[in-house]
N, C-alpha and C positions, 0 to 999 in steps of 0.2 A: 503494500501500499502508500508507505513513506519511508525510507530508510535512512531520514535525516535525522541522527543522532538527538537523541533528548537534554537538552542543557540547561532549558528554562521549564519549569509549570510556577503557572498562576492560578491561585489560589482563586474562584469568584465568591465572595462572600463569607460573611465570619460565620457567629453565632456557634453552636456546640458544633454541627458538623464539620463549618469552616476550621474552627481553632484544633479541633480531635484532627484534621489534616494535617493541617500545619505543624500541630508537635509529630506525629508520626514521620513525618518527612524529613525536617531539620533534624530531629535529634540521630536517625537511623541512615538517613540517605542528604543531607546536610552539608557533606563537604565535595561532593559531586555533583550537585545542582544546583543550581539558582533558584532558590525561589520566593514569592513574592506572595503576597495576599491582598488584594481589594476590597475594602468595607468601608461601608457611607454609616458614619456617628447617624445619620437620617432615619434609615430604614432599623428600624425595630426587631430583635427576632421573636420566633415565636415564644421561644421561653417559657415552656408548661413540661419541656421531659425530664422531669425533676423523680422518675422511679426507675432504677437496674434492673439486669435480672447478674449472675454470676458471673456471667461469661467476660463482663469488662474488667474482671484480674487479668484474663491476657492479655489484656490492651494496656493497664498500667506496671505489668511487669517487662511486657518489651520496651517500653519508655522507661524502667527504673522508678518511678512514682513513690512514693514512702506515703503509705496507707493513711497514717496520722496526720501527716503533713496535710495532702489532701484533703482527708474529711475533716480537719479544722479550719481548712480555708473555704470550703461548702457549707461549713451549716449540716454536714452529714450527720443519718440516722442511717443503725443500719437496719436491713429488708430482711428478711426471711421465708418471705412469701407474699401472697395473696388471699384476703378474705371476700369471698362471694356471697354477698346477702339479699334475699331475694332473687335468686338468679332461677335457681330451682322451679320454686314457687315462693308464692308472701309468705316471710316469715321461717324460709328452711335457707341454712347456710352451712358454707363448709368452706377449707382454707384449701388449697394449692401453695403446698410448700416447697421451698427447695430442699437437696440432699436423695436420698435412695430409701427405697420402704425395703424394710427388713431385712431378709437374707434369701439369695435366690439359688438354688439349685443347677444344674447345667441343662435341666429338660424343661423344669416352669420357674417362672418368676413366684416372688411372695404371694404373689394377691391368689395364686392357686390354694396355699397353704392358709392362705387368709379364708378365702372361699367357704373352706369346709371346718375348718374350728368355726366361721359364723354357723353353719346348719349345725354346727352339735353346741350352740353355745356359750364357746369357751372363749371367744376372741374381745375386742372394746375395737371400740373406734379406730377404722385403719391407721390414723394420725400418728396416732400411741406408736407404733410401730418406726417410726420418723424422728430422732432427734428435732430436727427444724421444725417441725409441726410444732410439737410439744414444747418447744421454746415461744415460738411463736404465742400461742395460745396464754403461756406463763408470762409473757412480759419478760424473758431471760434474754440474755446473750453475752458470750464470750468468743474470743479469740486463744484459740489454744496451741500448742507449741507445734504439733501431731494434728493436729487439724484441718480438715479438706475445706476449699474455701468455697462451701456451700449457703453461701450468701452474697447479698448483692448494698444496694446503698439507696437511701433518698437523699436527693442532695440539690442543692439552687444551680440550676442549668446557667444561669447567669453569671454565676462566680466560677464554675466550676470553667466556662470557656475564658475568662480572667488567669486564671491559675494554668489552662493553658499555655494563652498567648506568652505568659511568662517564658515559658517552656519554651518556646517557638523562638520567640526572639532570641533567648538566649545560645538556640544552636543557630544562630544566622539567619533566621527569613527578615524578613521586608516585608513592612505593614505599610498600601500606598491606602491614602483616603481617599476619597471618592465615589461615586456613584455612576456605575453605568449607564451608558445612553446607547451604545452602540457595538452590537459584534459585528466584529469584520471579515470576512469569509476570502478566503483566498480562491481567485476563477477556474486556475485548473483542476484543483481538487476536492471544493467545499471545505476543505480544513479552516478552522478558527484560525486567522493568523494577527488578531491583536483585539483587545478592548478598548473602547474610545469612552474617555468617563467625561461627566459633562464640566470639570472643570478645565478642558482639552486636554489633559493626560493620554498619552495613549501606549497602552502597555501589551510589550508582543509576548508572545512566548509559544512553547513547541508543544508543550500539554497540556490541555486547561482542566481545571477541576471545577463543575457547575454545585456553587453551596448556595445558591442562591433560592430556597425554599420552595413553596409550589409555585412561584413565577418560575422557574427553571428556565431564566433566562438564556440561558446557552443551548441546551440540551433538547428544548422544545422550542422557544422563540427564535432560538436561529437555525438550529436542525433540523426542526420537524421533526422528531421522533416520534412522538406519538404517544399512546397512554391507553394501557388496558384496563377499561371502567370495571371495579369490581360491585357497584352500589347495590346492584339484585341479590347478592348474597351478604354486604354490610353496608348495610342501608345506613347508617349513625352517617351525617354529612355535618355537623355544627360542635365545636365546644364552647362552653364560659370556662373564663377560669379566673379565680378569684384568691387573696392569699390574707390571710385571718392571725391574729394573734394567738399566741396558742395558749387554752385553757384547763388540758390535761396534760400531763405523761408523757411524752413520744410510744407508740406502743413499735415494736419491731415487723411491723408490716404493712400492705397500702391498703386499704379498703375499697374494697368495689360492689357500690350497692345499686341494685336495677333499681329502676323507677320507672314509670308511665312508658314511656318513650324512650328510652336510652339507661343510661348509670352514672352515677356519681361515686366521683373517687373525691381520696381522703391520704393527705400526704404528709408524714410528720418530719420536719425538718427541726434542727434543736432551737432555731431562734423564730420560728413562724410552723402554720400548717395549710398545704398547699391546697386549694379547695377545685372541683370543676364537675362540669356536666356533660357528658356527653349525648348526644342527643339527633334526631331524623326529625329533618325540618316538615316531613310532610305529615307527621301528625304531632305537632308539635310546634308553636310558636316561640319566636326567639323573646316574647316577651312571659308568655308561660314556663318556658326551660328557665328564665334568671330566677322568676318566682320561685320555682321547684326548686333551684340550690339555694337562695337565699333565705326561705321558710326550712333549710336540713342543714345549715351549719353552724359551729359556735365560734365564740369570742370575734371582736372588732376587727370590723374591716381594715385593712391596711393598703387594698387599693380598688378601683373600681372597677367592678366583671366587666369584661370585655369577648364579646362573641367572636371566634375563629370557624371562618367555611373552609370547608376540604370536600373531595372525592377519591374513599377509595378505590385503590389500583396501583398499576405500575406501571412504568417505565417502557415500552416495548423495546427499546436497547436502553442499557444501562450503562456504556461502553458506544459514542457511535464517532466512528472518525476518530480527534483527534483530541476529544472531549469524554469524562467520566463524570454523573453525574450520582453526589451522597450526597445524602441526608432526605428532607422533603424534597427537590429536584427530583430524584430519584424515583419518589412515592412516598403511600400512604397507607397503611395499612388498617390503623387506629391505636391507640394507648393502652387497652385492656390489658393486655399481658408485659407492658413495659418492653416492646422489644425493639422502639427506636432506636437509644443507643446503640444497641448491637449491632442491629442492623450498618449503622455509621461504619462501626470497628470492622464489621467484616469485609466491607468496601474496602476501607482503607488497606487493611492486610490482604486481602486480594489481590488488589491493586500493587502494593509491591512484591508480591509473590511474582507476579505477571511485569513487572514495572517494563516498558520499552523504552532500556536506554540506546539499543543501537538501533529504533526505529520501530517507529507503527505496522505491525503486522496482524492480518486478519484473522491468523489462528488464532492470537493471543485475546482479543476483540471477543470471539465466537466462544472460547472458551469462560472470560469472564460473566457472559451474558448468560452460558447455562448455568453457572453454576447462580449464579444470582437468583434468578427465575427458579431452580428449581428448591432454594433455600425459601424464596420468598411466597412460594404455593405452597410448601408443606405449614408455614406460618398461620397463609390465609386459612388454612382447613382450617387447623387448631383453634384460632381467633371465631371462626364458624361456628364450630363446635358449642361454645357456649349460647349463641344466641337460639339453634337451631333444635337445641336437645334440652327443652324444658316442660315445664307443665302447668305454663303459663298460660292463660288464655282471656286473660283479664281485658285487658284493652286492643283496639284495632293491631298496634305493632307488634305486640307480644304475640298477636296469634300471624302475621305474616311472617314474623321468622321461625316460629314452630311446623310451620304448613311452606314456606319457600324450599324450590328446587336443590340443592346443595351439590354437589361434585361429587363426581362417583369416588374418587381416593376417597369422600370421608365417609361415605356412603356405605364402604368396603370398610375402612378400619370398623366403625361402631359395628359394623354386623358381626366382624370376626371376633368383635369382644365378647356381643351378646353371646356368641354361639358356645366360645371356647375361653373366654379370658385372656386369650393372648392380645399380647401389641408387642411391637416389632419394631426398631427404631432403624433408619435407615441413614448411611453415616453423614450424609448433609445433611440431615435435619438435626433443627435446631432441639426441638420437644420431646424428651426421652421418655421412656414407658413411665416411670413414677408419675411423670407432668400430666399423662394423658390417664392412666388409671386412675389419679385425684381428681381428675374435671369429671372424666367420662361416670363414677361412681357420686360424683358427690350433684351432676345434673340428675342422676336417678336411674341411669343404663347399668342394673345390677345382672354380670353373667350366668348362663343358664345352667353351665357346668364349669370343671375342674380341670388341669390334668391330673392322668391315673396314677400317674407316677405319687401325687400324695398319699396314695389308697395304702403306700408302702408301710408307711406309718400307721400304729395302732393311734388308738386317740389319747392313751397316755403318752406317748412317744409325742405325736403334735402337740397336744397340751403344754409338756416342758419346753418344747423347740420355741414355739409362740411366745411361754410366760418367760425364758431367758430373754429373747430379743426385747421385750417391753420394758425388763426391769434393769438392760444395758440400757436402755434409751434412756429412762426414770433418771437412775444413778449418774447420768452424764450431763443430764440438764440440772437435776438440782444440785448440780458442783457450779453452777455459771451465776452470777449477780444480775441482778434487775439490768434491763437494756440502759437506762437511763444511766444509772451509778456505773458502771463501763462507762459508757461513755464520758462522763465526767472526769475519768482517772485516766482516758485511752485517747482522749481526740475532741478534749473541748473547743469549741468553736470560740477564734480571737477575738471575732467581733460577735456581739447579738444585735 
């Protein structure tokens, strides 16, 4: 396609996506590249991506980020999972926690043993067999020396961008202030050659990273890449965000509370609480949604509620010519399972793995797009599961969700679990077996049978097996301090 060596990379846009990209490329590739980031102080970022998942540890290890410094700088708290309230039905709640469920054998995962135990009446809630699940319910947390990183963070997205900006500039990245006025294309091959700013500056480059959010100035407005619309299966298209003063101790999980035409989030930080409401404008007006949110929050408002409009879906190509879309310019699933920042980092790491230092090749572009599409499709199915697998029929929105036509891949996974209790994670998928089991059971789908290998244990052996796992989990969590007490001594915020 283009054998010109990549010497200069231009990142268009800041925010979380832009500064994550800048920090990674400058830290890991900075000595070999001329890196610039173009950002306008006049354009606000979305700034509501305040909940993460455990994969962020991978990104932070790559960049050598100290956890305590990062958390103190971003007013962060710990996250062990998500509490889903009113999703299966009104007043029926469950937790989707991080971590791993019980103990597996070569032929069958733990849920098979638990299911037989349930038939025999010798088990308790399935969450009692996951340390992170029990700790979330008891409000406890600790970082042990030998502990797996089965936890994530609630953070201030704006402060996170500032934290990463300092890291990027320390490693040589140059920030250029200005608003993009025009994207200049090469007449011969249609590649982007430069960005023209409203202040008259012209920023040339070899590779361009589009972090301009849903406006997608480069990947869409300039290159007309196209968008795959998912609103028929993920119908929510609006969000309202507002921050409040904290009035209760922060819990180590995100709260997701289903409402009449969407769901509300509550995200506790050290200095405040992030609140929001995701809803479908076909079933609820902005005014009704704002009233619903304000009637269901605690504490004094710290800012005015603002409505954010979006369309669920994904870009048809995430890398097109010499432009890679990272962040909301790449697409938007929705914030339900906190996958936004994960997708940013996966795109960044994927780009670095396939970095076109000796020139842009179509094979790299195709592989990047195939891997990205596979991952976002699997996440899409997992999010659809929450909406479609529900007993709620009390409002037009929930009746639509429970009756909508879902992807065949999701139908297969649900049927497989129902008929055999089996869940299999493909290598390129984000969510593992424990996540699928917790959400499918939490939403009311119980398997009809378990694997016959479980019957090799008699009832006494099975009870000892289950009780031992439960006791081990309880002993571990019993030694953990309260979530807030641990934060106070481990990563107390510098400025609240």
